Structures are given as C-alpha cells and as structure tokens.
N, C-alpha and C positions, 0 to 999 in steps of 0.2 A: 605749437600746442599739440598738433597731430603727431609730431615726432616724439614729443615727451610721452604722449599716451601710448604710442607704439612701443617705445622703449620700456615703459612700465608694464605693459601687457606681456612683453617677451620675457620679462624678469620674473613672472609669476609661474610657479610650478603647478601644472594642472593635472598631474598624474593622480591615479585613484588613491594612492597612499597619502599624497599631499592633501587631497581633498578631504580624506578621512581625518587626517591629523588636524586640519584647520576647523573642522566642524564642531558644533556645540556638543556638550555632553549628551543631550537628549538625542540628537541625530546619530551620534556614535553608538548609543545604546540600541537605537532602531536598526542600524546597519549590522551590529553584532548579532542581534536577534534574527534578522533575515538570513544572515550567512549560516548561523547554526540551524535554522529551519531548512535551508536548502540542503545542507549536508545530511540532516536527518532524513529528509525526503529521499535523497539519492541512495542512502543506506537501505531504506525500506524497499525502494524500487529494485535495487540489485538483488537483495535477499529474496524478494518475491519472484523475480524472474528465475532465479536458481531453483527455488522451491517448486514453482509451477512446472518447470521443465522436468524436474525429478518426479513429480506427481504424475505427469502424463506418461513418462517412461515406465514407471511402476505399474500404472493401470494397464498399459499395453502388454507388459510382460505377464501380469496376472491374468489378463483376459485370454491370452494364448494358452496359459496353463489350465485355466478353467474349462475352456472348450476343446482341450486336447483329447477328451474321452476318458481321462483318468477318473476313477471313482472319487466321489466327493469326500468320502471318509478318509481315503488315502491322502488326498490333497490337504485336508484339514490336519491330518496327522503330521504332514511335512511342515506346514507353516506354524502349527501350534496355536494355543489359545490367545497368545499375546504377540502377534506378529508386528513387524516394523512398518510395512506398507499400508497406505490408506485403504486401498481396495481389499487387501488381505484382512484388515481389521473389520471391515463391513461384512465380509464373507464369514469370518470367525464369529462375529456376533450372531449371525443367523444360524450357523452350525451349532453353536453352544446352546441356543434356545431349542433347536431341533432335538439335540441329544437329551436335554433336560425334560423335554415333553414326553419322553418314552417312560412308561411304567416298567416295573420289574418284570412283568409278564410279557413285555414286548409291545403292548398296546400303547396308544397315544392318549395323552390327557386332552380333554376337550378344550377347544380354543387355541390349539397349537399354532394355527396359521396366523391368527391375529397377534399372538405374542412374538412370533418370528418377524412379522412385518414391523412391529413396534420396536423390536431390538435393533433391526437394521436402520430404521428411521432415526433412532437415537444416535447410532454410530455415524450416520451420514451428517447429522446436525453437528456433531463434534468436529468432524473433518471440515465441514463448511466454515465453522467458527475459526478453526486454525488457518484455513486458507485466506479468510477475509481479515484476519487480525492485522492491524497496522494500516489498513486502507483508510480508516477514518482520519489518520494523521495526514495522509495525502490530501484528503478532502478539506481538512481544516486549513492546511497550508495554502492550498489552491484558492480558497475562498477569502482568507484573511490577509495573506501576505500583501496584496496590492493596497489594501486599506492601511496596513501598518506602514508601508512605504510612503503612502500619501500623507499620513500623519507626520512622518519625518520631513517630507518635502514642505508641507505647510509651516511646520515649526522652523525649518531652516530659512525659508523665504521671509517669514516674519522677522527673524533675527537679522537677516540681510537688510531689510528695510529700516530696522532700528539703527543698524550701523551706518546706513546711508544718511539717515537723519542726523546722527551724531556728527558725522564728518562733513555734512552739508556738501556732498560731492556726488553727482550723478554720472560721473565718468564711467564708461563701460569697463575700463580696466579695474575699477573699484567694485562695480556691481557684479560683474561676471563670476568671480570666484565664489561669492556667497550663493548665487543662484545655482551654479554648478554643483556645489556641495549639497544643496537641498534636493536637486533633481537626482542625485546619485541614489538617494533612498528609494525613490519611485522606481528607478531602473532595477535596483536589487530586488524590490518587491515583485516586479514582473518576472525577473530572472528566477526567483524561487517559485512563483505561482504557476507559470506556464508548464514546466515539466511535471509538476505535481498534478495538475488537472489532466494533462494528456495521459500520463501513466495511470492515474486513478481510473479513468474510463477504460483503458486497455486492460488493466489488471482485474478490474471488476468483471469485465466481460469474460476474461480467461477463467476466473474463479467460478463464474456461473456455468461455463461450459464443462469444467471439470466436475462440479457437483452434479450437473445434469447427467454426466456419464456414470457417476456413482449411483444415481437414482435409477437409471436405465438398467444397470447391472442388478441392483436389488430387486427390481421388478421381474427380471428374467430368472433370477435365482429363486424368488418366491413362487414363480410359476412352476419351476421344476419340482420344488418341494410340495406344491399343491397337488401335482399329479401323483406323487407318491402317497400323499395323504388320502387322496380319493381312491387310489388303488388299494 
C-alpha cells in the first residue's frame, strides 16, 4: 500500500504551472488577478523610484542656481514662465505673481506677499499630487492582496474536500495536490502584498521629504521677496 501511495505521489506534477492548470476556475481567476496586481505594483514602484531620483537631482541643480548670486529676474528669464522642473515651476509661480503685483508706476499692489505665498502653495500642492499619484494603488494591493489570496485558498480547500468526499479516499497523494493548489493563492497574495507595503512606506516617506524641500525653498524665496517688499 505504501509503495502504491509513493508511486502515485511521484507521478503527480507539483510544478506551479501544473498546480495552476489543475485549479478550479475561481482559483485561476484569483491567481491571475494577483499576478496582474503584482506586475502593476512593480511598474508603479520602478516608475516612482525613477521619478523621485529625477526630482531630487532637479531640486539640487536648481538650488545651486538659485543661490549662485544670479539676479532672480535673470534666472526667471532663463527658465521661462513654464519650466519643466518642479522646483523651477514653484519659483516661476512666485515670480509671476511678483511681476503681476507691480503697477505701471513701479509701485506694488497691496497684498502682494499673501498672493505670492498662495501662488507657490498652489504650485507645491500640484507637485505633491504628482509625486503621490499611484501610491494609493500600492496601499490597496498591500492591504487587499492577502485577503484575495486567502479567498482563493478557502475556495480551493473547499473543493479539495468535496473531491475527497466524492472519491472517498483520504490518501495523502490524493489530498496533497488540491491543498497545494489552494495554498498557491495565499502565497501569491503575500508575494504581491509584501513588496507593495514595503515600497509604499518608503515611497511615501520619500515623497514627503521632497515636498518638504519644496516648502522650505518656498519659505526662503518668500523671505527674500518680503525683504524687497519692506525695502
């Protein structure tokens, strides 16, 4: 009997593809959804890592240009009213409002400082929204993928027990494939969720640091303009 069981177990293909092929339609759908979610998460992770690196490099380069001693009017003339970089767009928003606040006689319209601050705050909010876009997908995958995988596992085990009852055979060689197919869904759920959670925390912290840098620059720039207003 043991020899027959061993021979039967050795004849069962337990590869991932074989487990997927033998699974029920519901488990297959769960597996496909989890694989797609994992690929979507990794696409967002890679894209965000590239975007954040470029944002940090752009902010550093602009910071050097801003503090190089070059007149702000000349710097604004070089980058233009619609620049490509995030730091440059925040600077341009402040400079545009600064220029609009001058009357034809050279005087300043009242409330210029508040309008300049508000313009840069709006520009920072837009940049923050761009940096954080897609992170909700990582949060969603990280929080729901284990439960989706667990649903596939419960469904697969339920069908495995139904098959055992129909065959009236509790031999391990008969039970093991169905249980393995079911547990594959949970494994894939964890495989999708763990990187999503880890990189969501990392990327959220990175985005917060970049936005904090924009806010610090805006405060420094507003201080410089405030001195000129007071003067």
